[in-house]
C-alpha positions in Angstrom: 71.4 41.6 25.9 71.5 42.7 21.8 68.4 43.4 20.2 67.6 41.5 16.9 68.0 43.6 13.8 64.4 45.0 13.2 64.9 44.3 9.2 66.5 41.0 9.3 66.4 39.8 5.8 63.9 41.9 4.5 64.3 43.1 0.9 63.9 47.1 0.8 63.8 49.0 -2.6 65.1 52.9 -1.7 64.3 55.0 -4.6 66.2 58.1 -4.5 69.3 56.5 -2.8 71.7 59.0 -4.3 71.8 63.0 -3.1 72.6 66.4 -3.7 76.0 67.0 -3.0 76.6 68.7 0.5 77.9 68.8 3.8 75.4 66.7 5.4 73.6 63.4 4.4 70.1 63.4 2.4 67.0 61.4 3.2 67.8 58.6 0.8 71.1 58.0 1.6 70.4 57.9 5.7 67.3 55.7 5.1 69.6 53.2 3.1 72.3 53.1 5.7 69.6 52.8 8.6 67.8 49.9 6.9 71.3 48.3 6.1 72.3 48.4 9.9 68.9 46.8 10.7 69.8 43.7 8.4 67.8 44.6 5.0 68.9 43.7 1.9 68.6 47.0 -0.4 68.3 47.6 -3.9 69.3 51.1 -4.4 67.9 53.2 -7.0 68.6 56.5 -8.7 69.3 58.3 -11.9 72.4 59.5 -11.2 75.2 56.8 -11.4 78.0 58.6 -9.4 75.7 59.5 -6.6 74.3 55.9 -6.6 77.7 54.4 -6.5 78.8 56.8 -3.7 75.7 55.4 -1.7 76.4 51.9 -2.3 80.0 52.0 -1.3 79.0 53.5 1.8 76.2 51.0 2.3 78.7 48.2 1.6 81.4 49.7 3.6 79.1 49.5 6.6 78.7 45.9 6.1 75.3 46.1 4.4 74.0 43.8 1.5 73.1 45.9 -1.4 72.7 46.3 -5.2 72.3 49.5 -7.3 69.8 49.9 -10.1 69.7 53.0 -12.5 66.3 54.1 -13.1 64.1 57.2 -14.1 60.9 57.2 -12.1 59.5 58.8 -14.8 59.9 56.1 -17.3 57.1 53.3 -16.7 59.4 50.3 -18.1 62.3 51.5 -15.6 59.8 51.4 -12.5 58.8 47.8 -13.7 62.6 47.2 -14.1 63.1 48.2 -10.7 60.8 45.7 -9.4 62.2 42.8 -11.5 66.0 43.5 -10.2 64.8 43.4 -6.8 63.5 39.9 -7.3 66.3 38.8 -9.5 68.7 39.9 -6.8 66.6 38.9 -3.7 63.4 37.0 -4.7 60.8 39.3 -3.0 60.0 42.7 -2.1 59.3 43.8 1.3 59.6 47.3 1.5 59.4 50.2 -1.2 60.7 53.4 0.1 60.2 56.5 -2.3 62.4 59.3 -1.7 62.3 61.2 -5.1 61.3 64.9 -5.2 62.1 68.5 -6.0 60.5 71.8 -5.2 63.1 74.2 -7.4 61.4 76.0 -10.0 58.2 76.4 -8.1 56.1 79.6 -7.9 52.6 80.8 -6.8 50.1 79.6 -9.4 50.0 82.9 -11.1 53.6 83.0 -12.1 54.3 79.1 -12.4 55.1 77.7 -15.6 53.1 75.1 -16.9 56.4 73.0 -17.9 57.6 73.5 -14.2 54.2 72.4 -12.8 54.3 69.2 -14.9 58.0 68.3 -14.0 57.4 68.7 -10.3 54.1 66.9 -10.5 55.4 64.1 -12.4 58.4 63.6 -10.3 56.9 63.7 -6.8 53.6 62.0 -7.6 53.5 60.4 -10.8 56.8 58.6 -10.1 55.3 57.6 -7.2 52.4 55.9 -8.3 54.4 54.1 -11.1 56.8 52.6 -8.4 53.8 51.7 -6.3 52.3 50.0 -9.4 55.3 47.9 -10.0 55.7 46.5 -6.6 52.1 46.1 -5.5 51.5 42.7 -7.5 54.4 41.4 -5.8 53.6 42.4 -2.4 50.1 41.0 -3.1 51.5 37.5 -3.9 53.1 37.8 -0.7 50.4 39.1 1.3 52.9 41.4 3.1 54.7 44.6 2.5 55.1 48.0 3.6 55.3 51.2 0.9 56.6 54.7 2.6 56.5 57.8 0.3 58.6 60.7 1.5 55.9 63.7 1.5 56.5 67.2 3.2 55.2 69.2 5.7 54.6 71.5 2.9 51.2 69.3 2.3 49.7 70.9 5.3 51.2 74.1 5.7 50.6 77.6 4.0 53.1 78.6 1.6 53.7 80.6 -1.7 54.5 77.6 -4.1 51.9 75.7 -5.9 53.1 72.4 -7.3 55.3 71.1 -4.6 52.3 71.5 -2.2 49.9 69.9 -4.1 52.2 66.8 -5.3 52.9 66.1 -1.6 49.3 66.8 -0.6 48.3 64.2 -3.3 51.0 61.6 -2.2 49.3 61.7 1.2 45.8 61.3 -0.3 47.4 58.4 -2.8 48.7 56.7 0.8 45.3 56.9 2.4 43.7 55.5 -0.6 46.2 52.7 -1.2 46.4 51.7 2.4 42.6 51.0 2.4 42.8 49.0 -0.8 45.5 46.9 0.0 45.0 46.3 3.6 43.4 43.1 2.9 46.6 41.8 1.5 48.6 42.5 4.5 50.1 45.5 3.0 50.7 48.6 4.9 51.2 52.1 3.2 52.4 55.2 5.1 54.1 58.8 4.5 56.5 60.9 6.4 56.3 64.6 6.3 59.6 66.0 7.0 59.9 69.7 8.1 62.5 71.9 7.8 65.8 69.4 7.5 69.7 70.2 7.7 69.8 68.2 4.0 71.7 68.9 1.2 68.7 69.4 -1.2 67.1 72.2 1.2 70.5 73.9 2.2 72.7 73.7 -0.9 69.8 75.4 -3.2 68.7 78.1 -0.9 72.4 79.0 -0.5 72.7 79.0 -4.4 69.5 81.1 -4.8 70.0 83.5 -2.2 73.9 83.9 -2.0 74.2 83.8 1.8 76.1 81.1 3.5 74.9 78.0 4.7 74.9 78.7 8.3 72.9 81.9 7.9 70.4 79.5 6.0 70.3 77.2 9.0 70.1 80.0 11.5 67.2 81.3 10.0 65.6 78.1 9.6 66.2 77.0 13.1 64.1 80.1 14.5 61.2 78.6 12.7 61.3 75.4 14.7 59.0 75.1 18.0 61.1 72.1 19.3 64.5 73.4 20.9 64.6 75.8 17.9 66.9 73.4 15.8 66.1 72.0 12.3 66.1 68.1 11.8 68.2 65.9 9.9 68.2 63.2 7.5 68.7 60.6 10.3 65.6 61.9 12.1 63.9 60.8 8.8 65.3 57.7 8.7 64.7 56.3 12.1 61.0 57.4 11.7 61.1 55.8 8.4 62.6 52.5 10.3 59.8 52.4 12.4 57.2 52.6 10.1 58.4 49.9 7.8 59.2 47.5 10.7 57.2 45.2 12.6 56.7 47.9 15.4 54.3 49.7 13.3 52.5 46.6 12.1 49.3 47.9 12.8 49.7 51.4 11.6 48.7 51.9 8.0 47.3 55.0 6.1 49.3 57.8 8.1 51.1 60.7 7.1 53.5 61.3 10.0 55.0 64.4 10.5 58.7 64.8 11.6 59.3 68.5 12.0 59.8 69.7 15.5 56.2 70.5 16.1 56.6 73.0 12.8 53.2 71.5 11.2 51.4 72.0 14.9 51.4 75.8 14.2 48.6 75.3 11.7 47.1 72.9 13.9 
C-alpha cells in the first residue's frame, strides 16, 4: 500500500535553495527535492540567480511544484518579500526552512577581523531572525506552521573559530525562545545540527584552501566520525528535516537535532 505524501499541499519556503558548485548535492537543494517528493509546494529562495534556477529546474523536472524568488537575507525588505511571494503564489506558509550560512573567513577571536565577524553573524543569525519575523505573523494567523533552522554541530563542539560557532549557538537559543513564545499559536520551531557532511560548501572550500584532493579531505573527515567512520550527506540532513517539519514530529518543538553520526556525542 502506497503512503500518502508527508507534505501534501503544504507550502514550504526553502531559503538558501541554491548551492556551492561541486560534485555532490548541498543541504538546501537536497531539502527542496525531498520536500517536493513529499508533495510540498515550494518557494525556492537564493541570492544567486544561476544556482537558484538550477534547483528550480531539478525540482520541476522531478515533477515538483515550485517557484523561485531572488532575495538577500541581509535586506529586511527582501525577507518581507519572501513571505509576500509565498502568499502570492500559494496563499499560505506552512514551513520555513532556513539553510543560509557561511564559515569562510572565520578565525579564533584574537585573529578575527571585525568585518568578518559581522558578515558571518549577519548571514547566519540576523538573516534567520529576519526571515522568521517575516513568516511568523502569517503562521500565527493560520494557527499553524513549522520553522526549521539549519544550525551546526559546531554550536556545541570545541573549535578554533569564533563567529560560526557563536552564530549557530545563537540560532539554537533563538529556536528555544521562539518555540516557547509561539507554541500557543500551534507553531513549532526546531533546528538541525549537521556534523561533517559531504556537501560542496564543506568539501570544495577545504580543497581550495588546503590544495589537497577532495578524496583526501573526505578520508580525513571520515576518520573523525564514530558511526561507521563515514561522513554524512545532504540527503541525511534533508530526511531529518522532512521528519521535523512533518506531522510525524507534531509534538516536537524547541530542539536542536544532531545529524552527525555521533560526532557531537564525543563532547557529551
